[in-house]
N, C-alpha and C positions, 0 to 999 in steps of 0.2 A: 858891289858886293853881290854873289850869289850865293845861297846855302840850300844845301840838295844831299840827300844821301846817295849814296854811289857804294853801291855793295856793302848794304848794312851800316857805313859809315856816315855821321854828320859832316858835311867839309864843306867851308869856305872857303871863296876863292875870289883876287881880289887883284885887282891893277891888270896893265900888259905888258908882254916882256917875256923875256926868259923866265922858266919854273924853277919857285923856291918851294920846295917841302918843307915846313914846320913839323917836327914831332916834339909832342910836348912830354913833360916827365911825370913821373909816378904820382899821384893827385892833381896833376893838372888838367888844364883844358887848353884849345885852341884858345882861347881867352888871352891865355898867359904871352904872347906876342902883340896883344890889342897897340899897345902902346908906339911899335915899330913900324905897324902893316902901313901907314899912312907913308911913311920914308918910302920904305920897300917897296908897296904898290906903284910908285911912280917910274920906277924901271921896271920891275918885277913883275909877274902873275904869282901871288903868295897862294900855295894852298894849305889851308890848314882844317886836318880833319881833328874828331875827337877820336882819341883810342878806344877801344871796344872797353866799357865799363867807366866811361871819361864823360862829363858834359851831355849833350844830347845824343849821345851811342849806347845801346843798350851794351848788355857785358858779352853776348854771342861767344859763350859758351866760356873755356879756361885756355885764352891762348898767350904760348910761350911768347918769349919776346921774338924769336925768330918765325914764329907763324904773324907773328905783328908786319913784322918785316917784310915778308911774304904777299900778307893784305893791301901795303904800300906798293909793293910793284903792281899788282893788282889795280889798286885806284890810280896809277900811272899809267898804267897800259891803257885803261878805259882814257884817261883823258889826253890820249894820244900823244903822248910825252916822248922823244926821245933823248932826251938831255936834261939834266935835272939837277939845281943845287941843294944841298938838304941843310936843314937848319936842326941841329937835336939838344935840347935843353933836358937835363939829367939825366932820366931813365931814357929818353929819346937819343940821348948820344948812342948806346948800345945797339938801339933800333936803327940808327943810320947805320953804326957800323956793318950790324947783318945785311943792311939793305945794299949798302957799298960790295959787300962778297959777293952776296947772290945777283947785281946789277951792274957788276962793273964797267960795263959801257953804257951804260945808264945816267951815273954818275957823272958830273960833271967840276962840282967841287962841293967840299963840306964844312961846317961850323959846327963846333961841339962846343956847346956851355955847361959848365959844371961847376964843383966846388969840390977842394981837395980838402 
């Protein structure tokens, strides 16, 4: 696993294979998916950023959910990914939907996890 700052975001990357971007919910961090990472990292490159104001990433202003999605597009461009799967939890599901809207050609699949 590597941990690095990319465009002011703390990001953990683990595994080899097609990339999966995990976007946590409000009050969560990149650690939310930790129990699943070892299974996923056997087949995928799991990318887990701490969103602005969460975990090890500073607040970085007062971004909207659309602005967070734009930050994720910048992150993926920096990592040079042309296709990525998305996993969103809670508030992260909304970010994933905005990201898919803005980066249609970038998203290969999407899993949205939350409660009703």
